[in-house]
C-alpha positions, 0 to 999 in steps of 0.5 A: 500500500502507498505509504502516503495513503497509510499516513493520511489514513492514520492522521484522519483516524488518529484525530477522530479517536483523539476527539472521541476520547477527549469528548468522553473524558469531558462528559465523565468530568461532570460532577453532580453538584455545582462548585461552591463558588457558584452556589449563589449564581446557579440553581441545582436545576439550571446546573443540571440543564447545563450538563444536559446541554453539554451532553446533547452537544457532545452527542451531536458532535460525535455523530457528526465527526463519525459520519464525516470521518467515514464518508471522507475515508470512503470518498478518498478510497473510492477516488472521489478527489480524482473524480472531482478533478476530472470533472473540473478539467472537463470544463476546459478552463485554465489552471487557475479557474480549474483550481478555483472550481475544484477547491470550491466544489470540495468545500461545497461538498464539505459544507453539505456534509456538515449541514445536517448537524448544523441544522439539528444543533440550531433547530433542535438542541438550541431550541430545546434549551431555549437559546435559538431565536433563528428562523429558517429564513435567517439560517438560509440567509446567513448561509448564502451570505457566507457563500457569497463572501467566500466567493468574493473574498476567498476566490481572489485570495485563492487565485492569487496563491495559485498564481504565485505558486505557478509563476514565482518559483522557490520564493512563491511561499514568501509572496503568498505569505506577504499577500495573504497577511496584507489582505487579512489586515485590510479585512480587519478594518473592512469587516466592521464597516462592510462584512458584519453589517451584512449579518447584524444591525448595529445601533449606537447605544442610547444616552443614559447612565450606561453610556455615561459610565462607559465613557467615563471609564474609557476617558479615565483610561485614555482609550479612544473609541469610535462608538458604543453599539448594541448588536441584535444578537437576540434575533439568533440566540439568547446567549450573551456576549460583548467584543471590540472590533476595529483598530486604533481610533476606529475601535468600536465597543459592541454589546449583544442586546441580550447582554445589556438586558441581563447584566447590571451597569457596573458588571457591563463596565467590568466586562468592557474593562476586561476586553479593554485589557486585551488592547492595553496589554497588547494581546491583540497585537501579540496574537496577530503576530503569532498568526502571521508566523503561523501563516508563514510556516504554513506556506513554507511547509506547503512549498516543500510538499507541492506536486508530490507524486506519491501523495497524489497517488495516495489520493488516486489522482490522474493528474498533478496540480498546484490546486490539489496540492493545497487540499492534500497538504491540509491533511499532512499539516493537521498534526503541526496545526494541532501543536501550534494551536496548543501553544497559541491556546496556552498564551491565550489562556494566560492573556485572559488572566492578565485581562481579568487583573487589568479589569479588577485593578482599573475598576477598583474591584473584582466583584463586578467582574466576578458576578458578571462572569458568573451570569455570562457562564450560567446564562449560556449554560457553560460547562463549569468543570471541563476536563483538563485535557479538553481545556488543553486541546480546545479552550482559548479561555481558562475554566471559569472556576480558575479565573474566579479563584485568581480574581478572588486572590487579587481583589482590589 
């Protein structure tokens, strides 16, 4: 058997069994009573619901992962990748249009493969636990808008990558790296203005005590913002959230309308202070720099595996091409990507503790952030006792219990 095929199958099933084991361990880590720190924030009934919610989502995820793994394996062994390539080539376009069609077709098949679980999660699981407010019309609209953005934005980026690797020789990976990073930075400025309004409505926060408290805090911290907005997150879900978007003087504070309904004025300012801490402590710039390095490594390793004859034989391909190399490289890169993600998550979790301390120090108290985080977690039915291995593999945030303990030790 082709050694590259053995390697690919090993990676596919290793990832599947790793996810299976971690998910089962995460379920096993559930405890029957809430941690003592949450005795004042969650009732036994709501705590039981949070565990049922975790079990339901884990069940759907495991079914989806099993189906995807089996179908992907059968598709590979049956020559599906080659069949799509033969069809794309039969249309008679040049290599770059053919590459766009080939990759687009495979991504569309992947989307269709994951669509049933997405529908079930949204309209069955989220409905059962009182989160979903999304209609089928909004779901389909979001899907179509996402596809349109993938074509309008992703298509030209992919075409540029294919062109560089076809015409720029050994330094193509460097040109791709520079080009993609430039596009990503531009999109960071365009997303709040053009892309995000396609999905949600952003309304300037009304004059009143909350706005005054936010402006007083940002002024005290010499933090320039372009505006404070609420977002109609409630048209899709009852879950709570808040975030910053944009850079420099174009920064905007965005609160889900559900958050302003559930949290007090002081708690909202504390959550804002945490998010501001990420900016003040340069976490966003650091993570962006890490992403730049991650992208550069990806393109460099890709350049070393292009047009590998053995790899193409493993996928049953009749023709070698740059565009198919991109797809096949994704399978080989998965273990490297996992290791890089683990490292990035370590720094991200550390940043969360630092942002918590910043919020406590600059607001003069940890109490409002503690109570706000408790409400966020309990309202969203978050898992309060995740397994340590699950945290290591998947969590960019520390378990809330650890954050609360850290905040309690550093009260201001």
